[in-house]
Legacy VTK file of the C-alpha trace (Angstrom):
# vtk DataFile Version 3.0
C-alpha trace
ASCII
DATASET POLYDATA
POINTS 203 float
3.049 40.920 -19.819
2.376 38.368 -16.977
5.196 36.415 -15.477
5.283 32.841 -14.848
6.031 31.491 -11.580
5.877 27.314 -11.583
5.021 26.133 -8.194
8.202 24.564 -7.076
8.209 20.930 -6.565
8.509 19.925 -2.551
11.968 19.127 -1.715
12.779 14.923 -1.846
13.291 13.897 2.353
16.862 12.758 3.197
17.951 10.298 5.326
21.189 9.695 6.549
21.879 5.669 7.211
18.333 5.023 8.528
16.256 3.113 5.990
12.449 3.504 6.040
10.556 0.542 5.106
7.573 -1.459 4.297
6.866 -4.529 5.547
4.648 -6.879 3.719
3.796 -10.062 2.752
2.705 -12.032 -0.634
-1.210 -10.818 -0.139
-0.124 -7.352 -0.141
2.425 -7.384 -2.906
-0.303 -9.246 -4.911
-2.682 -6.462 -3.801
-0.586 -3.458 -5.035
-0.480 -5.441 -8.841
-3.903 -5.667 -8.742
-4.396 -2.086 -7.864
-1.698 -1.461 -10.884
-4.480 -2.847 -13.349
-6.868 -1.023 -11.876
-4.794 2.154 -11.994
-4.142 1.208 -15.894
-8.009 0.596 -16.484
-8.913 3.924 -15.130
-6.394 6.402 -16.759
-6.410 4.416 -20.092
-6.230 7.137 -22.776
-8.251 6.367 -26.163
-5.232 4.002 -28.232
-3.577 3.133 -25.511
-3.183 -0.621 -25.049
-1.739 -0.933 -21.762
-2.358 2.675 -19.674
0.019 4.984 -17.953
2.065 1.763 -16.367
3.378 -0.342 -19.471
4.717 -3.973 -19.248
8.172 -2.543 -18.649
7.342 -0.348 -15.900
5.133 -3.279 -14.074
8.589 -5.715 -14.816
10.393 -2.927 -12.671
7.772 -2.777 -9.859
7.712 -6.907 -9.826
11.530 -6.999 -9.448
11.682 -4.781 -6.842
8.229 -6.333 -4.891
9.566 -10.055 -5.235
13.515 -9.534 -5.734
14.742 -6.743 -3.694
12.034 -5.848 -1.304
12.799 -7.354 2.649
9.215 -8.747 3.991
10.129 -8.425 6.799
12.354 -5.318 7.412
10.454 -3.382 4.717
13.926 -2.797 3.193
13.990 -2.232 -0.558
17.098 0.011 -1.562
18.581 -1.558 -4.893
20.203 0.748 -7.334
19.027 1.739 -10.783
21.393 -0.732 -12.494
20.526 -3.696 -10.080
17.257 -3.081 -10.894
17.710 -2.574 -14.690
19.306 -6.110 -14.637
16.362 -8.076 -12.685
13.679 -6.236 -15.207
15.625 -6.524 -18.087
15.616 -2.991 -19.287
17.961 -0.016 -19.408
18.423 2.476 -16.361
16.330 5.343 -18.733
13.166 2.848 -17.897
13.580 2.448 -14.482
13.901 6.228 -13.451
10.705 6.719 -15.959
8.969 3.359 -13.970
9.733 5.161 -10.804
8.084 8.417 -11.720
5.150 6.425 -13.186
4.834 4.524 -10.227
4.995 7.299 -7.661
2.397 9.109 -9.814
0.325 6.665 -9.112
0.938 6.330 -5.128
2.445 3.086 -5.798
5.513 3.737 -4.084
7.736 6.695 -2.754
11.202 7.160 -2.270
13.846 9.043 -0.418
17.419 10.197 -0.484
19.805 8.135 1.394
23.267 9.227 2.390
26.121 7.608 4.590
29.649 8.899 5.470
32.764 6.895 4.511
36.421 7.469 4.963
38.527 9.072 1.971
42.324 9.583 1.757
43.413 13.020 0.724
46.755 14.640 0.706
47.279 18.420 1.981
49.629 21.502 0.316
52.518 19.278 1.456
51.992 16.274 0.278
50.963 14.268 3.698
48.577 11.823 3.140
45.273 12.038 5.586
41.797 10.971 5.914
38.498 12.817 6.301
34.887 11.638 6.450
32.740 12.065 3.309
29.463 12.265 3.251
28.067 10.584 -0.332
24.671 9.717 -1.485
23.728 6.093 -2.024
20.727 4.374 -3.392
17.155 5.753 -2.853
15.098 4.033 -0.273
11.630 2.646 -1.037
8.657 2.529 0.720
5.263 0.553 -1.020
1.594 1.637 -0.168
-0.272 -0.934 1.062
-3.636 -0.593 -0.943
-5.497 -3.093 1.475
-8.136 -1.478 3.563
-7.706 -2.097 7.185
-4.530 -3.017 7.264
-3.477 -4.616 10.657
0.252 -4.705 10.363
2.946 -7.395 8.523
1.499 -11.209 8.165
4.286 -13.459 6.825
3.128 -16.092 4.154
4.516 -19.676 4.155
6.617 -19.116 0.968
8.528 -16.549 2.457
9.493 -18.215 5.486
12.657 -20.746 5.345
11.269 -24.255 4.215
9.934 -26.539 7.166
9.072 -24.140 9.107
5.600 -23.173 10.302
3.709 -20.545 9.281
2.281 -18.475 12.337
-0.704 -21.215 12.648
-0.263 -24.603 13.819
-1.461 -27.363 11.448
-4.466 -28.026 13.841
-5.972 -24.526 12.838
-5.611 -25.149 8.985
-8.135 -28.296 9.002
-5.629 -30.868 8.981
-6.917 -32.589 11.819
-8.864 -35.890 11.258
-11.053 -37.781 13.767
-10.645 -41.451 13.868
-13.676 -44.071 15.296
-12.062 -46.859 16.955
-13.936 -50.125 16.554
-13.976 -51.843 20.163
-14.210 -55.475 18.454
-10.626 -54.699 17.037
-7.734 -55.747 19.465
-5.403 -53.147 18.807
-8.397 -50.440 18.786
-9.673 -52.320 22.151
-6.440 -51.320 23.458
-6.253 -47.807 22.311
-9.622 -47.037 24.016
-8.295 -48.989 27.275
-5.719 -46.856 27.395
-7.151 -43.691 26.681
-9.619 -44.253 29.532
-6.412 -44.899 31.586
-5.272 -41.532 30.683
-8.288 -39.712 31.122
-8.785 -38.820 27.388
-11.907 -41.105 26.638
-14.729 -41.167 29.778
-15.158 -44.228 31.104
-18.305 -46.275 29.981
LINES 1 204
203 0 1 2 3 4 5 6 7 8 9 10 11 12 13 14 15 16 17 18 19 20 21 22 23 24 25 26 27 28 29 30 31 32 33 34 35 36 37 38 39 40 41 42 43 44 45 46 47 48 49 50 51 52 53 54 55 56 57 58 59 60 61 62 63 64 65 66 67 68 69 70 71 72 73 74 75 76 77 78 79 80 81 82 83 84 85 86 87 88 89 90 91 92 93 94 95 96 97 98 99 100 101 102 103 104 105 106 107 108 109 110 111 112 113 114 115 116 117 118 119 120 121 122 123 124 125 126 127 128 129 130 131 132 133 134 135 136 137 138 139 140 141 142 143 144 145 146 147 148 149 150 151 152 153 154 155 156 157 158 159 160 161 162 163 164 165 166 167 168 169 170 171 172 173 174 175 176 177 178 179 180 181 182 183 184 185 186 187 188 189 190 191 192 193 194 195 196 197 198 199 200 201 202
C-alpha cells in the first residue's frame, strides 16, 4: 500500500527586531485594490458572487493598507486584534483573509521576535532578571502590481497639510501668463520695472 508523504511547507521566515517594509504611495495602493478585483474575476467559481477574496477579506486589506501601513517606511505590523477592530470583523476572519491574500500574491509576512527582560526567582526565592525572546505581531509586505515600479513616490494626501508634494506649483500648470497694457499707468510702470531688472527686453 503506497504511503502518502505530503510535501512539507517551507518554513516561515523569522526576523529579530529588523522589520521588512514595502514603501508605497496611493497610486500603488489603489493598484493593489484593482488587482484584487482582477483576481476575483479570474478565479470566481460558478455560483460565487464575489470570488476568493470576499468583501470581509477586502475590508481587512483596506485596513492594513490605509490605516496601518506606513507609506514612507513601508512598515506594517498590526496585531490580528487591531486589524479585526479596524475591519469590523472577528480575529478568525483576519487569519483567513491573510491566508487568502497571500495565496493571491497580494502580500506576504514574516514572524517578528523581540527580546525583553523578565523577573524570575531561583530555588532560594531570590529575584533576578533574565532575557526572554518573545514572538510579537507579524510584519507584512505588499507586492507592488505596477509594472516597472521605480520606488516610492509620495502623494499629496500623505504629506502633512501645507507641504509641497515633490513638485513646484509651476510644474502643475498653475502658472498664468498676464499681458500688460502699456496704456495703463500701472502696467506701464511694471513694464519699466521689468526692463530695468532685465526681465523684459528693451523696446
